[in-house]
ZAKOL-907476 format. One line per 2 residues: their letters; for each residue z, x, y of N, C-alpha, C. Coordinates in Angstrom, 3 decimals, padded with zeros to 6 digits. Atoms other than C-alpha are relative to their C-alpha. Example, Ala and Ser with C-alpha at 12.3 -4.5 7.8 and 13.67 -1.06 7.14 Angstrom:
REM residues 2
as) 000.000/000.890/-001.190/007.800/012.300/-004.500/000.000/000.900/001.200 ~ -000.060/-000.820/-001.190/007.140/013.670/-001.060/000.730/-000.770/001.090 .
REM end
This chain:
REM residues 300
ms) 000.869/000.225/-000.581/178.013/237.852/071.836/000.521/-000.561/001.069 ~ 000.093/000.217/-001.591/177.729/237.816/075.429/000.580/-001.609/000.617 .
nf) 000.297/001.226/-000.421/179.096/234.514/077.455/-001.033/000.004/001.146 ~ 001.068/000.141/-001.194/176.834/235.513/080.368/-000.807/-000.784/000.034 .
kr) 001.253/000.857/000.412/174.030/232.950/080.425/-000.519/-000.257/001.330 ~ 000.400/000.293/-001.563/173.745/232.374/084.477/000.518/001.070/000.696 .
af) -000.363/-000.617/-001.108/173.751/234.639/086.952/-000.667/-000.315/001.263 ~ 000.572/000.333/-001.348/173.590/234.058/090.670/-000.310/001.175/001.071 .
lf) 000.427/-000.905/-000.447/171.654/236.648/092.598/-000.076/-000.273/001.597 ~ -000.176/000.426/-001.450/172.552/237.332/096.276/-000.821/000.976/000.920 .
ng) 001.141/-000.813/-000.661/169.927/238.921/098.659/000.656/000.903/001.543 ~ -000.450/-000.502/-001.103/170.681/241.314/101.466/-000.711/-000.555/001.272 .
ig) 000.754/000.516/-001.187/170.008/240.782/105.333/-001.170/000.442/-000.022 ~ 001.088/-000.168/-000.296/167.009/240.651/106.946/-000.831/-001.004/000.427 .
tk) 000.853/001.045/-000.738/165.517/237.421/107.221/000.353/-000.838/001.186 ~ 000.160/000.185/-001.181/164.929/235.699/110.303/000.815/-001.770/000.116 .
pe) -000.608/001.355/-000.189/167.370/232.546/110.826/-000.744/-001.573/-000.390 ~ 000.895/001.838/-000.184/164.540/229.905/111.578/-000.984/000.089/-000.994 .
kl) 000.541/000.270/001.492/162.866/230.912/108.020/000.998/-000.600/-001.080 ~ -001.171/000.166/000.952/166.423/230.412/106.249/000.167/-001.653/000.374 .
lr) 000.397/001.653/-000.098/166.565/226.656/107.897/-000.795/-000.519/-000.339 ~ 000.976/000.119/000.288/163.399/225.993/107.379/000.150/-001.021/-001.402 .
am) -000.102/000.520/001.324/164.315/225.291/103.659/000.684/-001.005/-000.387 ~ -000.971/000.694/000.323/167.265/223.713/103.971/000.107/-001.584/000.247 .
tp) -000.212/001.305/-000.366/168.081/219.671/103.907/000.904/-000.346/001.268 ~ -000.979/000.494/-001.161/169.400/217.948/107.247/001.689/000.150/-000.162 .
am) -001.234/000.018/000.160/172.693/217.808/105.972/000.643/001.797/-000.332 ~ -000.247/-001.106/000.122/172.806/221.484/105.093/-000.163/000.876/001.335 .
ve) 000.424/-000.459/-001.104/171.126/222.311/108.344/001.259/-000.067/000.805 ~ -001.117/000.702/-000.881/174.515/220.462/109.645/001.284/001.038/-000.241 .
ky) -000.920/-000.834/000.217/176.631/222.500/107.566/-000.056/001.497/000.464 ~ 000.109/-001.929/-000.524/175.191/226.091/108.473/000.598/-000.136/001.337 .
rs) -000.271/000.176/-001.591/175.565/224.893/112.016/001.228/-000.085/000.172 ~ -001.300/000.069/000.012/179.023/224.076/111.599/001.003/001.585/-000.231 .
yq) -000.483/-001.573/000.508/179.857/227.493/109.531/-000.394/000.889/001.122 ~ 000.065/-000.939/-001.022/178.125/229.297/112.546/000.677/000.091/001.154 .
hd) -001.596/000.590/-001.207/180.025/227.429/115.111/001.248/000.509/000.094 ~ -001.878/-000.912/-000.467/183.123/228.691/114.161/000.222/001.181/-000.157 .
gf) -000.076/-001.370/000.248/182.261/232.009/113.016/-000.490/000.756/001.409 ~ 000.596/-000.637/-000.972/180.057/233.050/116.149/001.292/-000.189/001.296 .
vr) -001.664/000.171/-000.962/183.298/231.329/118.382/000.737/001.238/000.045 ~ -001.368/-000.448/000.597/185.753/233.202/116.562/-000.632/001.592/000.569 .
lg) 000.102/-000.974/-000.412/183.517/236.425/117.325/-000.563/000.681/001.044 ~ 000.761/-000.483/-001.148/182.359/236.223/120.443/-001.571/000.201/000.163 .
ls) 001.582/-000.147/-000.566/178.904/235.573/120.175/-000.877/-001.050/000.329 ~ 000.837/001.191/-000.417/176.212/233.261/121.381/-000.564/-000.490/-001.142 .
en) 000.953/001.053/000.786/174.846/230.509/118.997/-001.424/000.295/000.239 ~ 001.170/-000.276/-000.609/171.727/231.001/120.894/-000.421/002.007/-000.261 .
is) 000.063/-001.331/000.527/171.156/234.467/118.995/-000.909/001.069/001.176 ~ 000.701/-001.035/-001.116/168.479/235.609/121.641/000.752/000.289/001.211 .
en) -000.965/-000.395/-001.177/171.166/235.716/124.266/000.778/000.896/-000.316 ~ -001.051/-001.569/000.377/173.347/238.455/122.449/-001.010/000.916/000.297 .
as) -000.011/-001.233/-000.033/173.251/241.792/123.638/-000.750/000.407/-001.549 ~ 000.238/-000.424/000.869/171.276/244.324/121.460/000.600/000.096/-001.333 .
md) -001.032/-000.130/001.449/173.944/245.192/118.536/000.118/-001.216/-000.212 ~ -000.477/001.092/000.047/174.980/242.112/119.102/-000.723/-000.901/-000.923 .
ki) 001.101/001.294/000.278/171.614/239.973/118.601/000.075/000.849/-001.641 ~ 000.234/-000.314/001.254/170.925/242.137/115.603/001.419/-000.307/-001.543 .
aa) -001.180/000.932/000.744/174.632/241.150/114.002/000.136/-000.794/-000.307 ~ 000.003/001.328/000.040/174.588/237.889/114.580/-001.385/-000.565/-000.727 .
ew) 001.177/000.164/001.101/170.784/237.428/112.606/000.462/000.375/-001.217 ~ -000.493/-000.150/001.240/172.580/239.258/109.675/000.826/-000.826/-000.351 .
ls) -001.018/001.057/000.525/175.665/236.883/109.812/-000.716/-001.287/-000.226 ~ 000.620/001.095/000.543/172.872/234.187/109.523/000.155/-000.279/-001.425 .
sl) 000.126/-000.115/001.399/172.205/235.207/106.173/000.929/-000.160/-000.603 ~ -001.133/000.097/000.671/175.645/235.516/105.131/000.230/-001.615/-000.036 .
is) -000.389/001.384/000.170/176.227/232.140/106.094/-001.099/-001.012/-000.712 ~ 001.008/000.850/001.232/172.987/230.571/104.530/000.313/000.182/-001.117 .
dr) -000.603/000.180/001.260/173.845/232.042/101.534/001.237/-000.458/-000.358 ~ -001.477/000.904/000.226/177.324/230.319/101.676/-000.350/-001.351/-000.350 .
vi) 000.388/001.312/000.330/175.719/227.030/102.257/-001.182/-000.462/-001.301 ~ 000.401/000.403/001.278/173.112/227.483/099.268/000.921/000.490/-001.288 .
fe) -001.350/000.138/000.595/176.178/228.660/097.246/000.471/-001.416/-000.762 ~ -000.672/001.033/000.409/178.279/225.763/097.540/-000.970/-000.956/-000.350 .
yy) 001.109/001.093/000.515/174.977/223.307/097.151/000.305/000.046/-001.787 ~ -000.030/-000.144/001.334/174.780/224.939/093.702/001.305/-000.140/-001.310 .
ie) -001.536/000.333/000.784/178.227/224.514/092.796/000.093/-001.611/000.024 ~ -000.179/001.898/-000.089/178.441/220.781/093.984/-000.998/-000.697/-000.686 .
kg) 001.194/000.479/001.503/175.075/220.347/091.539/000.513/000.398/-001.201 ~ -000.599/-000.350/001.642/177.517/221.511/088.681/-000.769/001.394/-000.531 .
ii) 000.879/-001.510/000.493/175.243/224.965/088.522/001.467/001.107/000.429 ~ -001.137/-001.361/-000.444/178.144/227.588/088.043/-000.433/001.227/-000.092 .
pd) 000.480/-001.106/000.738/177.663/231.038/087.280/000.939/000.421/-001.195 ~ -001.055/-001.221/000.737/179.085/233.407/084.735/000.100/001.224/000.520 .
ig) 000.009/-001.530/-001.033/178.418/236.463/087.023/-000.822/000.359/000.789 ~ 001.062/000.290/-001.097/176.772/237.258/090.111/-000.297/001.605/-000.238 .
mg) 000.411/-001.474/-000.804/175.199/240.477/091.762/-000.879/-000.058/001.294 ~ 000.374/-000.024/-000.852/174.365/241.201/094.925/-000.845/001.079/000.416 .
hs) 001.131/-001.286/-000.109/171.349/243.481/096.394/000.699/000.264/001.991 ~ -000.162/-000.836/-001.390/172.489/245.505/099.530/001.090/-000.715/000.693 .
sg) -001.320/000.903/-000.680/174.962/243.340/102.048/-000.175/-000.863/-000.976 ~ -000.604/001.314/000.884/174.566/240.700/099.096/000.891/000.407/-000.158 .
iv) -001.233/-000.237/000.305/177.477/242.464/098.203/001.222/-000.732/000.643 ~ -001.271/000.750/-000.798/179.776/241.336/101.152/-000.520/-001.666/-000.225 .
sv) 000.344/001.508/000.735/177.781/237.902/100.245/000.869/-000.390/-000.761 ~ -000.128/000.494/001.290/178.999/237.907/096.894/001.433/000.111/-000.118 .
sa) -001.227/-000.454/-000.101/182.272/239.148/097.436/000.613/-001.656/000.539 ~ -000.458/001.245/-000.751/182.936/236.013/099.978/-000.094/-001.443/-001.094 .
cf) 000.375/001.213/001.056/181.361/233.274/097.994/000.423/000.282/-001.789 ~ -001.102/000.377/001.203/183.243/234.505/094.834/001.053/-000.103/000.270 .
gs) -001.085/-000.609/-000.632/186.218/234.916/096.565/001.112/001.083/-000.211 ~ -000.637/-001.440/000.232/187.136/238.319/096.265/000.692/000.076/001.771 .
vs) -000.131/-000.369/-001.482/187.247/238.356/100.525/-000.476/-001.198/000.702 ~ 000.436/001.060/-000.633/187.424/235.783/102.753/-001.280/-000.107/000.806 .
he) 001.278/-000.172/-000.293/184.556/234.730/104.485/000.106/000.225/001.629 ~ -000.309/-000.776/-001.355/185.868/235.646/108.076/000.199/001.595/-000.481 .
fa) 000.088/-001.632/000.004/186.405/239.550/106.496/-001.459/000.267/000.117 ~ 001.303/-000.046/000.216/183.015/239.240/105.233/-000.870/000.241/001.234 .
he) 000.761/000.003/-001.241/181.616/238.397/108.919/000.657/001.349/000.773 ~ -000.338/-001.415/-000.590/183.578/241.220/109.926/-000.377/001.076/-000.118 .
ii) 000.472/-001.212/001.078/182.375/243.657/107.506/-001.291/000.116/000.502 ~ 001.611/-000.477/-000.771/178.729/242.864/108.840/000.085/000.023/001.609 .
mm) -000.497/-000.484/-001.436/180.094/243.331/112.758/000.290/001.355/000.098 ~ -000.202/-001.266/-000.100/180.900/246.412/111.892/-001.313/000.732/-000.552 .
nr) 001.089/-000.722/-000.179/177.742/247.820/111.228/-000.595/000.405/001.250 ~ 000.176/-000.167/-001.017/177.414/248.118/114.870/000.955/001.001/000.638 .
at) -000.186/-001.458/000.056/179.713/251.142/114.791/-001.046/000.497/-000.514 ~ 001.034/-000.537/000.664/176.994/252.357/112.658/-000.638/000.426/000.902 .
mr) 000.385/000.035/-000.939/174.878/251.709/115.084/-000.104/001.012/001.169 ~ -000.661/-001.221/-000.998/176.578/253.462/118.105/-000.009/001.313/-000.138 .
sl) -000.047/-001.217/000.484/177.044/256.382/116.123/-001.467/000.814/000.038 ~ 001.479/-000.427/000.181/173.228/256.908/115.442/-000.794/-000.111/001.403 .
ek) 000.678/-000.016/-000.836/172.227/255.900/118.798/000.469/001.211/001.201 ~ -001.056/-001.353/-000.814/175.032/258.720/120.415/-000.819/001.178/-000.887 .
sg) 000.427/-001.338/000.201/173.465/261.253/118.322/-001.671/000.282/-000.598 ~ 001.372/-000.369/-000.827/169.657/260.425/119.144/-000.858/-000.147/-001.913 .
ek) 000.934/-000.296/001.098/168.544/260.443/115.278/-001.145/-001.664/-000.002 ~ 000.920/001.288/000.586/165.652/258.183/113.932/-000.129/-000.395/-001.192 .
qd) 000.018/000.147/000.943/166.086/256.621/111.249/-001.003/-001.575/-000.169 ~ 000.764/001.287/000.637/164.294/253.437/109.198/-000.320/-000.209/-001.258 .
mg) 000.386/000.650/001.257/163.400/251.672/106.140/-001.385/-000.736/-000.128 ~ 001.221/000.662/000.119/160.674/250.101/104.573/-000.265/-000.560/-001.128 .
ti) 000.489/001.140/001.069/158.917/247.945/101.777/-001.457/000.617/-000.615 ~ 001.617/-000.654/-000.002/156.015/249.562/099.482/-000.008/-001.420/-001.109 .
ig) 000.265/000.702/000.979/154.452/246.314/097.333/-000.952/000.520/-000.719 ~ 000.862/-000.501/000.854/152.452/247.330/094.491/000.045/001.654/-000.915 .
ls) 000.022/-001.086/000.601/153.542/250.865/093.558/001.475/000.255/-000.253 ~ -000.999/-000.332/001.112/156.594/251.920/090.870/001.172/001.019/000.916 .
id) -000.863/-001.029/-000.306/159.557/254.026/091.688/-000.630/001.421/-000.239 ~ 000.782/-000.948/000.641/157.500/256.290/089.804/-000.710/000.745/000.489 .
dv) 001.294/-000.249/-001.017/154.842/256.223/091.893/000.091/000.713/001.492 ~ -000.441/-000.312/-001.201/156.605/256.598/095.102/000.657/001.489/000.014 .
ne) -000.456/-000.965/-000.049/158.557/259.574/094.034/-001.099/001.231/-000.369 ~ 001.694/-001.251/-000.020/155.071/261.349/093.146/-000.699/000.015/001.176 .
li) 000.487/-000.255/-001.470/153.838/260.886/096.425/000.932/000.693/000.823 ~ -001.072/-001.249/-000.740/157.095/262.429/098.038/-000.102/001.154/-000.007 .
ae) 000.191/-001.468/000.463/156.275/265.476/095.953/-001.132/000.360/000.406 ~ 001.609/-000.251/000.384/152.700/265.258/096.437/000.178/000.524/001.536 .
nn) 000.041/-000.131/-001.471/153.218/265.163/100.535/001.066/001.313/000.109 ~ -001.110/-001.318/-000.391/156.268/267.825/100.185/000.660/-000.406/001.223 .
fs) -000.968/000.598/-000.929/158.258/265.259/101.781/001.471/000.296/-000.568 ~ -000.940/-000.582/000.452/161.883/266.498/101.698/000.657/-001.294/-000.514 .
td) -001.044/001.004/000.040/164.519/263.994/100.081/001.076/000.139/001.007 ~ -000.483/000.218/-001.274/166.442/264.927/102.971/-000.341/-000.827/001.202 .
dv) 000.642/001.280/-000.896/164.218/262.801/104.951/-000.427/-001.331/-000.253 ~ 000.369/001.337/000.514/163.200/260.010/102.827/000.170/000.258/-001.948 .
iv) -000.123/000.070/001.266/164.068/258.743/099.481/000.158/-001.615/-000.557 ~ 000.039/001.397/000.656/163.816/255.455/097.344/001.354/-000.346/-000.014 .
gs) -001.414/000.371/-000.839/166.578/253.417/098.890/000.558/-001.101/-001.470 ~ -000.019/001.243/001.344/165.893/250.425/096.150/-000.988/-000.019/-000.913 .
an) 001.136/000.006/000.998/163.995/250.407/092.898/-000.162/-001.680/-000.123 ~ -000.791/001.188/-000.294/163.808/246.348/093.136/-000.944/-000.537/-001.363 .
sr) 000.647/000.873/001.452/161.092/245.545/090.204/-001.473/001.488/000.173 ~ 000.454/-001.060/000.366/158.176/247.554/088.742/-000.974/000.170/001.323 .
ic) 000.960/-000.240/-001.051/155.907/247.097/091.762/000.758/-000.594/001.700 ~ -000.480/000.382/-000.956/158.217/246.612/094.570/001.323/000.898/000.290 .
tm) -000.673/-001.437/-000.688/160.002/249.780/096.324/000.535/-000.215/001.440 ~ -000.638/000.063/-001.341/162.320/249.842/099.097/000.239/001.550/000.528 .
is) -000.534/-001.262/-000.157/162.549/253.448/100.619/000.514/000.017/001.700 ~ -001.263/000.022/-001.073/165.015/254.809/103.331/-000.086/001.715/000.756 .
gk) -000.878/-001.714/-000.259/165.354/258.093/105.470/-000.452/-000.212/001.386 ~ 000.786/000.125/-001.308/163.695/259.324/109.126/-001.112/-000.787/000.007 .
ee) 001.565/001.061/-000.552/161.287/257.100/110.765/-000.900/000.727/000.061 ~ 001.524/-000.453/000.200/158.761/259.477/110.962/-000.252/000.535/-000.964 .
tv) -000.234/-000.412/001.010/159.052/260.461/107.736/-000.377/-000.857/-001.012 ~ 000.281/001.034/000.640/159.213/256.876/106.606/-001.497/-000.578/000.269 .
eq) 001.462/000.508/-000.783/156.049/256.082/108.738/-000.697/000.820/-000.814 ~ 000.867/-000.378/000.340/154.363/258.810/106.981/-000.244/-000.116/-001.561 .
ll) 000.188/000.566/001.259/155.324/257.641/103.348/-000.634/-001.399/000.037 ~ 000.460/001.108/000.040/154.308/254.071/104.215/-001.457/000.066/-000.085 .
la) 001.334/000.097/-000.440/150.963/255.141/105.095/-000.877/000.671/-000.959 ~ 000.519/-000.719/000.934/150.351/257.598/102.136/000.331/-001.306/-001.010 .
aq) -000.094/001.325/000.861/151.432/254.521/100.055/-001.178/-001.147/000.056 ~ 000.774/001.339/-000.406/149.003/252.344/101.980/-001.421/000.583/-001.019 .
ea) 001.311/-000.400/000.051/146.171/254.786/101.318/-000.325/000.554/-001.555 ~ -000.004/-000.001/001.335/147.066/255.307/097.689/-000.094/-001.215/-001.116 .
ga) 000.778/001.677/000.473/146.475/251.549/097.059/001.395/-001.155/-000.258 ~ -000.604/000.938/-000.266/149.470/249.851/097.819/-000.377/-001.163/000.338 .
ik) 000.635/001.430/-000.468/149.031/246.124/098.094/000.241/-000.406/001.507 ~ -000.254/000.435/-001.654/151.266/245.796/101.262/001.464/001.219/000.383 .
vi) -001.259/-000.842/-000.147/153.677/248.276/103.012/000.597/-000.590/001.450 ~ -000.453/000.755/-001.356/156.222/246.944/105.653/000.972/000.574/000.257 .
pf) -000.773/-000.567/-000.459/158.153/248.983/108.072/001.462/-000.843/000.509 ~ -000.832/001.470/-000.849/161.573/247.373/108.926/000.174/000.207/001.519 .
ri) 000.002/-000.399/-000.973/161.760/249.189/111.960/001.814/-000.319/000.533 ~ -001.510/000.424/-000.867/166.007/248.555/112.304/000.778/001.044/000.528 .
gl) -000.400/-001.200/-000.465/166.524/251.744/112.943/001.519/000.695/-000.633 ~ -001.118/-000.628/000.475/169.175/252.855/110.353/-000.634/000.063/-001.750 .
ay) 000.620/-000.472/001.548/168.402/254.422/106.633/001.256/-000.451/-000.949 ~ -001.253/-000.030/001.002/171.024/252.393/104.621/-000.555/000.376/-001.530 .
hh) 000.285/-000.410/001.326/171.181/253.599/100.897/-000.976/001.154/000.027 ~ 000.614/-001.437/000.268/169.987/257.188/101.736/001.730/000.701/000.813 .
pm) -001.083/-000.715/-000.433/172.862/259.808/102.107/000.117/000.237/001.625 ~ 000.038/000.016/-001.411/172.042/260.474/105.524/000.711/-000.878/001.492 .
ir) -000.917/000.128/-000.745/173.841/257.794/106.849/001.561/000.053/-000.290 ~ -001.380/-000.125/000.088/177.220/258.492/105.406/000.778/000.623/001.388 .
kh) -001.035/-000.869/-000.694/178.266/260.956/108.550/-000.061/-001.319/001.075 ~ -000.235/000.745/-000.653/177.642/257.878/110.548/000.882/-001.519/000.005 .
sd) -000.373/001.567/000.421/179.264/254.947/108.726/001.657/000.185/-000.525 ~ -001.277/-000.035/000.199/183.012/256.177/108.609/000.950/-001.087/000.096 .
ey) -000.880/001.394/-000.326/184.469/253.318/110.433/-000.446/-001.078/-000.908 ~ 000.197/000.909/001.132/182.558/250.987/108.271/000.809/-000.156/-001.335 .
vq) -000.861/-000.079/001.069/183.835/252.403/105.274/001.459/-000.439/000.011 ~ -001.514/000.251/-000.647/187.274/252.372/106.783/000.498/-001.453/000.129 .
fc) -000.287/001.427/-000.264/187.090/248.636/107.313/-000.184/-000.771/-000.986 ~ 000.354/000.651/000.974/185.663/247.590/104.248/000.890/000.324/-000.855 .
gg) -000.832/-000.233/001.277/188.625/249.336/102.186/001.555/-000.256/001.007 ~ -001.110/001.168/-000.518/191.129/247.414/104.924/000.040/-001.087/000.249 .
ge) -000.267/001.463/000.369/190.974/244.089/103.809/000.710/-000.334/-001.179 ~ -000.678/000.491/001.316/192.643/241.704/101.635/-001.088/-000.175/-001.143 .
yh) 000.723/000.225/001.134/191.020/241.697/098.672/000.345/-000.783/-001.473 ~ -000.083/000.516/001.072/191.475/239.120/095.395/-000.857/000.344/-000.922 .
dp) 000.927/-000.371/000.668/190.172/239.520/092.028/-001.216/-001.594/000.158 ~ 001.200/001.229/-000.012/186.486/237.127/092.244/000.230/-001.153/-001.001 .
ky) -000.128/001.067/000.775/186.567/233.598/090.678/-001.503/000.038/-001.083 ~ 000.881/-000.361/000.825/183.590/235.143/088.693/-000.544/001.242/-000.047 .
pv) 000.091/-001.442/-000.173/182.792/238.445/087.731/-001.427/000.523/000.532 ~ 000.748/-000.755/-000.750/180.526/240.721/089.357/-001.007/001.158/-000.738 .
ls) 000.343/-000.459/000.599/177.958/242.987/087.955/-000.499/001.163/001.105 ~ -000.014/-001.033/-001.179/177.904/246.675/090.168/-001.670/000.301/-000.184 .
if) 001.000/-000.086/-000.137/174.423/247.310/091.452/-000.304/001.658/-000.049 ~ 000.241/-001.530/-000.477/174.959/251.388/091.386/000.348/000.387/-001.434 .
dq) -000.132/-000.604/001.288/176.685/251.939/087.754/000.144/-001.550/-001.327 ~ -000.423/001.163/001.373/176.483/248.323/085.721/001.157/-000.150/-000.509 .
ri) -001.244/000.790/000.509/179.959/248.122/085.201/000.327/-001.556/000.589 ~ -000.601/001.520/000.092/181.472/244.253/084.874/001.580/000.599/001.025 .
mt) -001.279/000.039/-001.021/183.948/244.075/088.391/000.610/-001.464/-000.131 ~ -000.646/001.040/000.273/186.625/241.565/087.624/001.420/-000.114/001.179 .
tg) -000.696/-000.269/-000.872/189.286/243.082/090.275/-000.744/-000.240/001.295 ~ -000.319/-000.154/-001.506/190.040/242.970/093.993/-000.711/001.246/000.561 .
ad) 000.584/-001.867/-000.102/189.696/246.834/093.500/-001.328/000.253/-000.188 ~ 001.164/-000.321/-000.056/186.630/246.823/092.169/-001.039/-000.402/001.018 .
lm) 000.828/000.227/-001.150/184.905/244.937/094.764/000.157/000.636/001.214 ~ -000.396/-000.711/-001.249/186.759/246.810/097.643/-001.146/001.293/-000.331 .
le) 000.647/-001.344/000.120/184.968/250.123/096.139/-001.501/-000.154/000.088 ~ 001.942/000.490/-000.355/181.526/248.028/095.891/-000.431/000.261/000.951 .
nq) 000.639/000.291/-001.475/181.491/247.127/099.662/000.407/001.733/000.528 ~ -000.085/-001.608/-000.505/182.856/251.070/100.648/-001.155/000.756/-000.596 .
in) 000.819/-001.675/000.297/180.002/253.173/098.357/-001.132/-000.957/000.984 ~ 001.091/000.846/-000.208/177.510/250.074/099.431/-001.110/000.624/000.869 .
il) 001.368/-000.566/-000.684/175.078/251.459/102.189/000.098/001.110/-000.171 ~ -000.036/-001.569/-000.049/175.953/254.847/101.318/-000.984/000.250/-001.474 .
np) 000.822/-000.190/001.797/173.768/255.155/097.828/-001.388/-001.195/-000.551 ~ 001.057/000.590/000.228/170.622/254.538/096.733/000.320/-001.521/-001.369 .
ir) -000.446/001.279/000.864/170.313/250.861/094.343/-001.265/000.464/-001.011 ~ 001.046/000.199/001.319/168.460/250.319/090.981/000.493/-001.376/-000.350 .
wd) 000.164/001.343/000.566/168.173/246.827/091.152/-000.759/-000.904/-001.419 ~ 000.574/000.545/001.085/165.353/246.566/088.649/001.182/000.451/-001.554 .
ia) -001.058/-000.030/001.045/168.336/248.358/086.358/000.834/-000.888/-000.179 ~ -001.287/001.141/000.470/171.184/245.880/086.841/-001.168/-001.007/-000.445 .
lk) 000.428/001.372/000.528/168.675/242.789/086.487/-000.394/000.267/-001.719 ~ 000.337/-000.302/001.400/167.489/244.534/083.075/001.409/-000.300/-001.002 .
hl) -001.265/-000.451/000.730/171.169/245.252/082.100/000.766/-001.554/-000.048 ~ -000.329/001.557/-000.250/171.989/241.385/083.120/-000.838/-000.678/-001.571 .
ee) 000.727/000.535/000.738/169.340/240.470/080.823/000.620/000.558/-001.512 ~ -000.276/-000.642/001.348/170.501/242.637/077.850/001.611/-000.661/-000.708 .
mg) -001.149/000.433/000.485/173.834/241.047/078.096/000.357/-001.588/-000.186 ~ -000.078/001.266/000.685/172.513/237.701/077.112/-000.346/-000.931/001.694 .
vt) 000.353/001.204/-000.786/171.626/236.068/080.665/-001.649/-000.158/-000.065 ~ 001.573/000.308/000.066/168.336/234.321/080.756/-000.334/-000.899/001.225 .
ef) -000.060/000.794/-001.642/169.157/232.163/084.023/000.314/000.882/000.994 ~ -000.571/-000.814/-000.914/168.676/234.071/087.011/000.029/-001.608/001.286 .
fd) 000.162/000.503/-001.311/169.846/231.783/090.542/000.023/000.717/000.987 ~ 000.224/-000.499/-001.233/168.555/233.172/093.825/000.782/-000.896/001.442 .
vs) -000.767/000.362/-001.114/171.142/232.308/096.503/-000.809/000.054/001.281 ~ 000.983/-000.287/-001.634/168.553/233.214/099.685/-000.301/-001.395/-000.140 .
an) 000.723/001.340/-000.241/167.126/230.007/101.014/-001.274/000.119/-000.074 ~ 001.817/-000.334/000.034/163.727/231.364/101.236/-000.678/000.720/-001.121 .
ga) 000.450/-000.612/001.289/163.674/232.668/097.405/-000.376/001.540/000.344 ~ 000.999/-001.086/-000.555/163.255/236.119/099.052/000.756/000.885/-001.502 .
vg) -000.290/-000.886/000.717/165.480/237.723/095.988/-001.477/-000.150/-001.652 ~ 000.850/-000.003/000.824/162.914/235.894/093.505/-001.379/000.610/000.045 .
kf) 001.192/-000.413/-000.312/160.033/237.282/095.300/-000.126/001.395/-000.434 ~ -000.014/-001.525/000.357/160.973/241.056/094.769/000.734/000.248/-001.585 .
sr) -000.711/-000.258/001.216/162.726/240.622/091.665/-000.405/-000.627/-001.334 ~ 000.308/000.612/000.965/160.917/238.008/089.356/-001.749/000.598/-000.780 .
in) 001.191/-001.044/000.029/157.652/240.894/089.295/000.478/000.496/-001.630 ~ -000.347/-000.318/001.470/159.255/242.192/086.068/-000.362/-000.956/-000.676 .
kr) 000.704/000.691/001.738/158.030/241.238/082.451/001.436/-000.289/-000.195 ~ -001.701/-000.045/000.508/162.049/239.762/081.603/-000.528/-001.717/-000.895 .
kg) -000.041/000.875/000.967/162.797/237.139/079.038/000.731/-001.419/000.827 ~ -000.768/001.092/-000.510/164.732/235.221/081.339/-000.334/-000.812/001.184 .
ri) 000.857/000.877/-000.739/163.391/232.794/084.431/001.371/000.086/001.319 ~ -000.972/-000.132/-001.081/164.769/233.094/087.720/-000.449/-001.082/000.850 .
yt) -000.271/001.129/-000.956/165.376/229.964/090.040/000.039/000.150/001.198 ~ -000.168/000.100/-001.640/164.733/229.692/093.594/000.733/-001.880/000.484 .
fd) -000.390/001.407/-000.897/166.219/227.036/096.092/-000.821/-001.024/-000.154 ~ 001.197/000.856/-000.451/163.235/225.260/096.671/-000.248/-000.969/-001.517 .
ev) 000.158/000.237/001.347/162.920/224.899/092.811/001.296/-000.634/-000.684 ~ -000.976/000.837/000.455/166.252/223.479/092.267/000.089/-001.213/000.603 .
REM end
């Protein structure tokens, strides 16, 4: 019988900082501001995010998600809500690595900052990339649309299947736009272009990510305090070496979040705690028919 009953789920980057702060208590906002001040000063960023230069501004926004995760994670722990296992969606892998003690929060921040090297490589190449979300269609529906429209998988793929009706796509900017339009015409409830200029979780990002991957492998990793489930092959990760590899392969490969969630349930997990401040993980995960329940921060 599995000892895994409670899982912490960490979201990827993307939510605007002001939306995260709205959900927090005044004491949590104060803690957030303290962590932000320490991190941003160390990294040479302005705490007024809009005052940062273009790539620094993006990195600063993404760092805000990690800092928010830390505050929510610590709130749960202080409340006596202790995880048996954790899992991270996209950059949530960086967040869970830090919160579970495999890497320092400082190193996790530096990993996020290394995304600027990928951005610079893309800018130099002139490639136009993007990502988007399709709500209302399954991975099979989206793959069928890709085939019907003769889109090459070199140009666009499903970067993450999140649930039965929530799918993230990634690839060339023009093809992502075309696929989002095709999905809308096919009856999708909603389509959301990310407009971030990056095709994470598509192999095309690999040639621009050497510095990022090398940096992820150059830090100090410890065994995590709690196990972490891989979103790529569903192995249970218990060593620093496991988490180092997960961070290295993270942005280069497609995610099957839906399969990983189902695997956690099959292992006996019945309580899922969304570590995002705004319930983002719950929104794109809870639509599946599942035995367990996902608790968001506002419900806790």
